[in-house]
C-alpha positions as CSV (number, residue, x, y, z in Angstrom):
1,M,56.2,17.7,-39.7
2,I,55.0,18.0,-36.1
3,T,54.5,14.8,-34.3
4,L,52.0,13.9,-31.5
5,Q,54.9,13.5,-29.1
6,Q,56.0,17.1,-29.8
7,I,52.5,18.4,-29.2
8,K,52.4,16.6,-25.8
9,Q,55.7,18.3,-24.9
10,F,54.3,21.8,-25.7
11,P,53.6,22.8,-22.1
12,L,57.2,21.9,-21.2
13,N,58.8,23.6,-24.1
14,P,56.4,25.8,-26.0
15,M,59.0,27.7,-28.0
16,A,60.4,24.5,-29.5
17,L,57.0,23.7,-31.0
18,V,56.5,27.3,-32.2
19,L,59.8,27.2,-34.0
20,R,58.8,24.1,-35.8
21,L,55.6,25.6,-37.1
22,V,55.4,27.3,-40.4
23,P,56.2,31.1,-40.0
24,A,52.6,32.3,-40.4
25,S,51.2,29.8,-37.9
26,G,54.0,30.5,-35.4
27,R,53.3,34.3,-35.5
28,L,49.6,33.7,-35.0
29,L,50.2,31.4,-32.1
30,I,52.6,33.9,-30.4
31,L,50.1,36.7,-30.9
32,L,47.2,34.6,-29.5
33,V,49.3,33.7,-26.4
34,A,50.3,37.3,-25.9
35,V,46.7,38.5,-26.1
36,I,45.6,35.9,-23.5
37,L,48.5,36.8,-21.2
38,S,47.8,40.5,-21.5
39,A,44.1,40.0,-20.8
40,L,44.9,38.0,-17.7
41,F,47.5,40.5,-16.6
42,L,45.1,43.5,-17.0
43,L,42.3,41.6,-15.3
44,A,44.4,40.8,-12.3
45,L,45.8,44.3,-11.9
46,Q,42.7,46.2,-13.0
47,P,42.0,47.8,-9.5
48,S,45.6,48.9,-9.1
49,L,45.7,50.3,-12.7
50,E,42.5,52.2,-12.2
51,T,43.8,53.8,-9.0
52,L,47.1,54.7,-10.8
53,E,45.1,56.2,-13.6
54,E,43.0,58.3,-11.3
55,R,46.0,59.5,-9.3
56,L,47.9,60.5,-12.5
57,G,44.8,62.1,-13.9
58,V,44.4,64.6,-11.0
59,L,47.9,65.9,-11.4
60,G,46.5,68.3,-14.0
61,W,44.6,69.8,-11.1
62,T,47.0,69.6,-8.2
63,L,50.1,70.8,-10.1
64,S,48.3,73.9,-11.2
65,P,45.1,74.4,-9.2
66,D,42.8,77.4,-9.8
67,S,43.7,79.8,-7.0
68,T,41.1,82.5,-7.9
69,P,39.2,83.3,-4.7
70,E,35.7,81.7,-4.6
71,E,33.3,84.4,-3.5
72,R,30.0,82.7,-4.4
73,I,30.2,80.1,-1.7
74,T,31.3,80.4,1.9
75,I,32.0,77.5,4.2
76,V,30.6,77.8,7.7
77,S,32.7,75.3,9.6
78,I,31.8,73.5,12.8
79,D,35.5,73.2,13.7
80,E,37.5,72.5,16.9
81,K,37.1,76.2,18.0
82,S,33.3,75.9,17.7
83,L,33.2,72.6,19.7
84,A,35.5,74.1,22.4
85,E,33.2,77.1,22.9
86,V,29.7,75.8,22.2
87,G,30.2,72.2,23.4
88,P,30.6,68.7,21.8
89,W,28.7,67.6,18.8
90,P,25.7,67.1,18.3
91,W,24.5,70.5,19.3
92,S,21.0,71.2,20.6
93,R,18.3,72.1,18.1
94,E,18.0,75.5,19.7
95,Q,21.7,76.1,19.0
96,M,21.3,75.0,15.4
97,A,18.3,77.3,15.1
98,N,20.4,80.2,16.3
99,L,23.1,79.3,13.8
100,V,20.5,79.1,10.9
101,T,19.2,82.5,11.9
102,A,22.6,84.1,12.2
103,I,23.6,82.9,8.8
104,D,20.3,84.2,7.3
105,Q,20.7,87.6,9.0
106,A,24.2,87.9,7.6
107,G,22.6,87.9,4.1
108,A,23.1,84.4,2.8
109,Q,20.9,83.6,-0.2
110,L,20.9,79.8,0.5
111,Q,22.3,77.6,3.2
112,L,23.2,74.0,2.5
113,H,23.5,71.7,5.5
114,D,26.0,68.9,4.9
115,I,24.5,67.4,8.0
116,V,21.8,64.8,8.5
117,Y,19.3,65.3,11.4
118,P,17.7,61.9,11.6
119,E,16.6,61.9,15.3
120,A,13.5,63.6,16.7
121,K,14.8,65.9,19.5
122,P,13.5,68.6,21.8
123,G,13.5,71.9,20.1
124,D,12.7,70.5,16.6
125,D,9.9,73.0,16.3
126,I,12.3,75.9,17.0
127,F,14.8,74.6,14.5
128,L,12.1,74.0,11.9
129,A,10.8,77.6,12.3
130,A,14.3,79.0,11.8
131,L,14.7,77.0,8.6
132,Q,11.3,78.1,7.3
133,S,12.1,81.7,8.0
134,A,15.5,81.6,6.2
135,R,15.8,82.9,2.6
136,G,16.6,79.4,1.5
137,A,17.8,76.2,3.1
138,V,18.5,72.6,2.0
139,L,19.1,69.8,4.4
140,A,21.0,66.6,3.8
141,Q,19.6,63.0,3.7
142,L,21.8,60.0,3.4
143,P,20.9,56.9,1.3
144,V,23.1,54.0,2.5
145,L,25.3,52.7,-0.3
146,Q,28.2,50.3,-0.3
147,S,26.9,48.7,2.9
148,N,24.6,45.9,3.9
149,Q,23.3,47.8,6.9
150,A,19.6,47.8,7.0
151,V,18.2,51.1,8.3
152,R,15.3,53.3,7.4
153,T,15.2,56.4,9.6
154,G,13.1,59.5,8.9
155,V,11.4,60.4,5.6
156,M,13.1,60.8,2.3
157,T,11.6,63.8,0.4
158,H,12.1,66.0,-2.6
159,A,12.7,63.5,-5.4
160,M,13.2,64.6,-9.0
161,S,10.3,64.1,-11.4
162,G,10.9,62.7,-14.9
163,V,13.8,60.5,-13.9
164,S,13.0,56.8,-14.2
165,C,14.1,54.2,-11.7
166,A,13.3,51.3,-14.0
167,A,16.0,48.6,-14.1
168,A,16.4,49.2,-17.9
169,N,15.7,52.7,-19.0
170,A,17.0,53.4,-22.5
171,G,20.6,52.5,-21.7
172,T,20.8,54.6,-18.5
173,Q,21.6,53.6,-15.0
174,I,21.0,55.1,-11.6
175,A,22.2,53.9,-8.2
176,A,19.5,52.4,-5.9
177,T,19.1,51.3,-2.3
178,Q,16.4,50.6,0.3
179,N,18.3,52.0,3.3
180,F,18.6,55.6,4.4
181,L,19.0,58.2,7.1
182,A,16.8,61.2,6.7
183,P,15.2,64.0,8.8
184,Q,11.9,63.2,10.6
185,S,8.5,64.0,9.0
186,P,8.1,67.5,10.6
187,F,10.9,68.6,8.2
188,A,9.3,67.2,5.1
189,A,8.6,70.6,3.6
190,I,12.3,71.6,3.8
191,P,14.2,70.9,0.5
192,K,16.8,68.1,0.7
193,G,19.6,66.5,-1.2
194,H,21.6,63.4,-0.6
195,I,25.2,63.3,0.5
196,A,26.2,59.6,-0.3
197,P,29.6,59.6,-2.1
198,I,31.2,56.6,-3.8
199,I,34.2,55.4,-1.8
200,A,36.8,54.1,-4.2
201,S,39.0,51.0,-3.4
202,D,41.8,53.2,-2.1
203,G,39.4,55.1,0.2
204,A,39.3,58.3,-1.9
205,V,36.1,60.1,-2.9
206,R,36.0,61.0,-6.6
207,T,32.4,60.6,-7.6
208,I,28.9,61.0,-6.2
209,P,25.6,59.6,-7.6
210,A,23.7,62.4,-9.3
211,A,20.6,60.7,-8.0
212,I,19.7,57.6,-5.9
213,C,16.6,55.6,-6.3
214,I,14.6,54.6,-3.2
215,D,11.2,53.0,-3.5
216,G,10.9,54.0,-7.2
217,A,11.8,57.7,-6.6
218,A,15.1,59.4,-7.7
219,Y,16.5,61.7,-5.0
220,P,19.2,64.2,-6.2
221,A,22.5,65.0,-4.7
222,L,22.8,68.0,-2.5
223,V,24.6,70.1,-5.2
224,L,21.7,69.4,-7.6
225,S,19.1,70.2,-5.0
226,A,20.8,73.5,-4.4
227,L,20.6,74.4,-8.1
228,L,16.9,73.3,-8.3
229,Q,16.0,75.2,-5.1
230,A,17.8,78.4,-6.3
231,T,15.4,78.6,-9.3
232,N,12.3,77.9,-7.1
233,S,11.4,75.2,-9.6
234,P,8.2,73.6,-8.2
235,G,8.5,70.2,-9.8
236,W,12.3,69.6,-9.8
237,G,11.9,68.1,-13.3
238,A,14.8,66.4,-14.8
239,S,15.8,63.6,-17.3
240,V,18.7,61.2,-17.7
241,Q,19.6,60.1,-21.2
242,A,22.4,58.0,-22.7
243,G,25.2,59.9,-24.4
244,D,24.6,60.7,-28.1
245,S,28.0,59.9,-29.5
246,L,31.4,58.3,-28.7
247,L,32.7,61.7,-27.5
248,D,29.8,62.3,-25.1
249,S,29.8,61.1,-21.5
250,A,28.1,57.7,-20.9
251,Q,25.0,59.5,-19.6
252,V,23.7,63.1,-19.5
253,L,21.5,64.7,-16.9
254,R,19.3,67.6,-17.9
255,L,17.3,69.8,-15.5
256,D,14.1,71.3,-16.8
257,S,14.8,74.6,-15.0
258,Y,18.2,75.0,-16.7
259,P,17.6,74.7,-20.5
260,G,20.8,73.9,-22.4
261,L,22.7,72.7,-19.3
262,D,24.0,69.1,-19.9
263,I,25.5,67.5,-16.8
264,P,27.9,64.6,-17.7
265,L,27.5,61.3,-15.8
266,D,29.5,58.1,-16.0
267,S,28.0,54.7,-16.9
268,S,26.9,54.3,-13.3
269,G,25.1,57.7,-13.1
270,N,27.8,59.4,-11.0
271,L,29.0,62.9,-11.1
272,R,32.7,63.5,-11.2
273,I,33.9,65.6,-8.2
274,S,36.2,68.4,-9.5
275,Y,39.3,69.2,-7.5
276,A,40.4,71.9,-9.9
277,K,40.0,74.6,-7.3
278,D,42.8,75.2,-4.7
279,P,41.3,74.4,-1.3
280,A,42.8,77.7,-0.1
281,A,40.6,79.6,-2.6
282,F,37.5,78.8,-0.6
283,R,36.5,81.2,2.2
284,A,35.7,79.5,5.5
285,V,34.6,80.9,8.8
286,S,34.1,79.3,12.2
287,A,30.5,78.6,13.1
288,V,31.0,80.0,16.6
289,D,32.2,83.3,15.1
290,V,28.9,83.4,13.1
291,L,27.0,82.8,16.3
292,N,28.9,85.5,18.1
293,G,28.6,88.0,15.3
294,T,32.3,88.5,15.1
295,I,32.7,87.9,11.4
296,D,32.6,90.4,8.5
297,S,29.0,90.0,7.3
298,A,30.1,90.7,3.8
299,M,31.6,87.2,3.7
300,L,28.1,85.8,3.8
301,Q,26.2,88.5,2.0
302,D,24.5,87.1,-1.2
303,T,26.4,83.9,-1.1
304,W,25.6,80.2,-0.8
305,V,26.7,78.9,2.6
306,L,27.8,75.4,3.0
307,L,27.4,74.4,6.6
308,G,29.3,71.3,7.8
309,G,31.6,69.7,10.3
310,T,35.4,70.0,9.9
311,A,36.5,69.1,13.4
312,F,38.5,65.9,13.4
313,G,36.5,64.7,16.4
314,M,33.3,64.6,14.3
315,G,34.8,61.7,12.3
316,D,34.1,63.1,8.8
317,I,37.6,62.5,7.3
318,V,38.2,61.7,3.6
319,P,41.3,61.6,1.4
320,T,41.5,64.1,-1.5
321,P,44.2,64.7,-4.1
322,Y,45.5,67.6,-2.0
323,N,45.5,65.9,1.4
324,G,45.5,62.3,2.6
325,A,43.1,63.2,5.5
326,T,40.8,66.1,4.9
327,P,38.1,66.8,7.4
328,G,34.6,67.6,6.3
């Protein structure tokens, strides 16, 4: 028989009380204590465990990456060599117009600018004319996430139709913000996509929102804008739905112009960034070599060109599973 005095002494000597209990009650109490301690342990270490899980998960990519040469996409890099010859960043609008024209004349089907042009500058009309004359071009716009900075510069354009930004939409969720950096209104007709990644607690970039809601409109990521622009789809129609089963992703994005294509999203509406490809498999050329016409034009012929900054001085540095400090 357990006395009141023994119960009062439980915090000092819990095992003594457990041993005095009948076997079934003792096992139940031990199990309950173990569950509570395990829950507290997991809650306290959750961020570290998630980071560990992510780093272990990418070993399947980094230990045996796909080294097949990527010939569909070519990177045009604003690198140290380009800055040394052309001048420090940012370049003039006339110089950017020359680069756009050089990429187009080399035969690129579509050029994606991983660069935001938020300020109105002299030569904007020349730059705009070059973009309009190109076979295809998509500019970047940057919704501000994970920051309290209040900024609304330029004009956000090219939202997807059919994607609801309502707070509760049949179990789906999309990131939202009121702050952004975008090109000025003269560039409103040029297709755009956002480049706002999710920065994990360890500084790594593993996901990016498929779309971000601003003022009730859902603006797609640059990669999705490229797909939509490539089909010349006039309405950029899409839908986000909750996964149909336990084996499905939390959410699924479907593009009207790509019937049968299901794009998996997590519960926050994010796309997982794949690092399955060996970085060395991507072809990259210096922007200044494109300007000077000293590259093999076959490298850009009928490809999608990703134009962005890789010079360390441009400050665009992120960690990846392959490198702790990757530029661009």
